[in-house]
C-alpha angles and dihedrals in degrees: 000000000000127000119217130202122186131187104269092225095052093117091055088054091051092047094049091056095040092051093047096247088122130019091217140351139163144225133193133247127190130195130190136166122245088225093058114016091174093074110069133175114216125189140172115221115212112218121207132155088260102051149327118245143125124264093256092054099228092107130063131179116205133189105219109173133339108317094351124108141174129219113202117195111178101302096341119100122196122192115217136186126194129205122260099206142023123193125194107202102155144010090232123084114267109241101175140012137185134179128208119246091242089054092233099113139039125192123202130193123199139203087253092063094253126142120209120194110203127191109222093193096056097025091232137126108247099183143002120201109194119203093009085151136009103268118314121040099208106179134027130183135177116219114236090259090062087222099091132054133204121206134186127196139188084256085078092242125133112206135187120210138183117233089251090061104258117142109236104175143358122203132181136169112125117090102206134047114313104228104181144012126202123191114212130220130344097314105033091227087138121044140166130226128199125208143190086242087074098253132126106199125200113212142185116217103203095066097017090237129159108230103182141342124220129198135178106269096218093052118013093190099048102132117246108228100173145338142190130209119242139168123274131160112244132187094242094237104152122198095195139037085227091072108102107152107010096110127106094013134109138186125227100209122200112211132197089244090068094254124128107204127190118225125193102225097189093052094037096231147110114253130213091254116106138149121216133168117151134339102272112117120256106248104176139009142184138169138223114184105292095355124091117198119199135181124203140207091249093058097259121143117203135188116204134193102227095204095053097028087226129133112250094191141333137200134201113225124169106336092195092071137039122248092245095173131040120165128173107232102177142352125203113171108296094350118092128184120205137179114227132188111195106171135299114352093358110113111144143176107214123194112197127191099210092198099051096028090231120151125199119188137203121195116222105219142174101075121117121284113278090014121177129204118221101170140008130202127186134200130169096286109015146061108209115200123199114207131115083332137356115282120187126202128182 
């Protein structure tokens, strides 16, 4: 697989020529292979009103539709998509981001421990909460009501906030980095948290009480890197009156050992279901009906059939970096689209035909050179990227 980097201001160059501000201009494009990043192709694309190509003529740059482009190099064709909006909310690096289900609010966490509540309808900042956490805010979630927020920091505290900025509750139990939060049911009154200390804690929000703590039986201290919530029939045997919506749900937990283990949340136990293929740690995970999608620290992307616990297909991306983000964007029959972040400058939309094992890729471009992604939020229309600033793709 090739990695592409394009001058972040390339659309400004194209617009200046198209609008007659300049008769011609140019921008650069670089290409390198994930197998050998030392060898890099570097070209300048000359932009005129007639076309966009390099001086040799073996390279063309085409605008296809809206924010979509194609780069043609000899017989190779690369699909590209640019952002439609950038938002500068803070001078600090953005470490986490979440969007409400009604798409009216966005919340941003920074490396300085600040929370910023942003109104997407009016494009205004409604509230800033300085020192909400000590340094990095690592996870943010909106409750289903869209009126309450949950935040997690490297200070190992889980906090609940109102949209107006008042602190409602603070919870803490796990002793190493909290890597994921999952709200349960229609209200989120119960939730689970996973930690590098190996625990998956089940909580109740109203009183801020820990209900139960799960660990992988074969290795109690296996660090939890990620998890995703799925459906699973449970007996309904509650161990606490504080359990409101824990039933008929499970967690597929990605561990540092490379194992994905299923836990029955309603029955507070580990099940027999697990997914294992290699020793590289699981770094990201998502679910689409009967398909589990997992990214690994060695750059592998795997698609599992949950019912059979068998790999449908797998792909090797950049082995030098983990797949730290995988998000299912769309599912149509046997075709699944996922967003993948696989290290600096490698943000991709992948469309996989699960029957024919064919993968088509689109490069998301327009961010600064050597960009990194620290958090991703999705709503119905947008992919919101948290990095040095907010970048929004459709």
